[in-house]
C-alpha positions, 0 to 999 in steps of 0.5 A: 751408428753409435758405439755402445758398451754394456757392462753386465750380460745378465737379463738386463744387460744382454737384452739391452746390448742385443736390442741396441745392436739390432737397431744398427749400433755397434755394441760391445758387451762386457762381463767379468765372468770369463766363462760366461763371455766364452760361452756367449762367444760360442753362442751359448746363452747364460739365460733363457729368454724367448727370442734372445738366442736368435737375436744375439747370434744374428747381430754377432754374425752381422758384426754389430755385437761382440763380447769381452772381459777387457774394459780397455777394449770395451771403452775404446771409441765408446760414447755410451756405457751402460751399467747393467749389473746386479743389485741384489738385496743386502742383509737388511733389505738394502740394495747391494751396490758392490757390483755398481761400484766395481763397474764405475771404478773400472770405467774410470780407470780405463776411459780415455775419452769423454763418456756418458755413463748410464745406470741401467741397473735398478739403484737406490735414490742418490746412486747417480751422484755416488757413481759420479763421485767414484768415477772422479776419484778413480780417474788417473787423470780428469776426463769429462763424463756425465752420469745418466739414469735410464732405468729398465722396465723389462719383464722376463719372458717378454724382455725383447718386445718390452725393449722394442715397444716400451711404454716410455723411456725415463732419462734422468740427469743434471747434464741436459746435453747428456740427457738429450744424447741418450734420448736420441739413442732411444728415438728409434723406439718411438715411445714417450721420453720422460727427461728429469733429474737423476734422483727422480728417474731413480725413484720412478723405477722403484715407485713403478715396481712397488705399485705393481707389487701392491696391485698383486698383493691387493688382489690376493687379499681380495681373493680371500674375501671373495672366497669367504663370501662366495664371490669369484675373484676372476670375475671381480678382477675383470670387472675392476679392470674395465675401469681405466683408472685401475686397468686389468694388468697385475690383477691375477690372484694366485701365489703372488710375486717373486723373481729378481725385481719386485722382492728386492725393489720393494725391500730396498724402497722400504729400507730407504724410507726407514733410513729417513725415519719414515714408516713405510706401512703399505710397503711392509704390508705388501710384502707380508701379504705376498709371502703369506700366500706361499704358506697359505697354499701349503696349508690349503693343500694339507687340508685336502690331503691330511698330514704330508708325512709319507705323502707325495706332492707334485709341483707343476712349474718351478720358475717364478713366472712363465717363459723364463728359467729364473728361480730367484725368489720363486714361490716354488722354493718356499713351497718345496721346503715347506712340503719336505720339512713336513715329511712329503716327497716332492716331484716337479716339472718345469719346461725350462727351469729344471736345470737351474732348480736342481742346484737350488732344490736337490731334494725335489725329484725332477721329471720329464713331463707333467704326467710323470710328475703327477704319477702316484702323487697324493696332490698336485700344486699348480705353481707356474702358469705355463701354457702347456698346463692350461690344455693338459689332458685332465682325464689322463692326469686324474688317472695317474694321481694316487688321489685326485687332488689339485691345488690350483694356485694360478686359477688355470682351470674351471672349477665346475669342470674339475668337479665334473671330472672328479677332482678334489679341487681348490683355486684362489678366491673362487 
């Protein structure tokens, strides 16, 4: 059993801490947000993630997982400390590292024995060296430590399975002994382990996210060409996906990407390139294509209903993807703002994200179910591909709409079936 501290109890930190404790380790999760820690002690989760609440409560009950705001308490007898704090986008797209710096300084001031400090947050290339410098300067007295990069590859909505069954674990450090100890910590996951230097590990994370974002923007551009020439992008993607060099994942045309990772990471990588005098043309175009999807969906909906002034539009889904309540950079935000700015009333339903969305979209009327959201609407836009929308009663839905218009921005339904029922229906690239 290892003694582990995880700094930050957001998506990455809480999942990391809960999963390591479930492997039999003693984990203490720390956050400077006192209310969040108090809630966790009462069993109240700060985020929605399938299976997480059960995992946390089970390991708290077993005495393997605990929570604190006190660095001195958290670092007592600890060998590994993970930094899993937010790295949001700054004004120019750069990663804001203020929370990483604060965590590093607090660790330095409170450590009493040698530590392995592991950057789990997504951080710019060179941050590991920077964290080491911060710790050296902030230590009251010199104590040995090593800095390791171990970037996370967790997808919201499937984070627990992603932790437990990873495709690979990436470990970067200039200290071979520390890297091997972190590798040993991950051995129970039985996944390939890539050991490299600090900067290469940091780059692997950015390059991975940028490539996946590129695949999504690529298939959305292909979707427009498919539509122009009468091809079906879903069949195109399926045919492409059989090629092992391409793969089927991340080839679903639709509204593009959002959330906490792809937007900030692609921006940050482009910023890093520009800082070195490079021209990241592909990355910039990937972002342009992605954000244009949101405006395009609004334009397509307007063509079907006419002017939005005085119209009511329903949104099915608000979270940036299914199985999460995360509204960070969700396409629904831009779409709702575009609609209300054009004079529309917006109604919406999401299975889990509405409590979060209320504070972000106060002008949107939140409804109890999709049928309520559709009642009296001039059109419905499918924004998030929640499972409950896939088998919705389409006949009932049609009867509730003022005009039977569906803008399917996630390609959930069969176009021929929608025509048979009597919908004015548009999908993406079909």
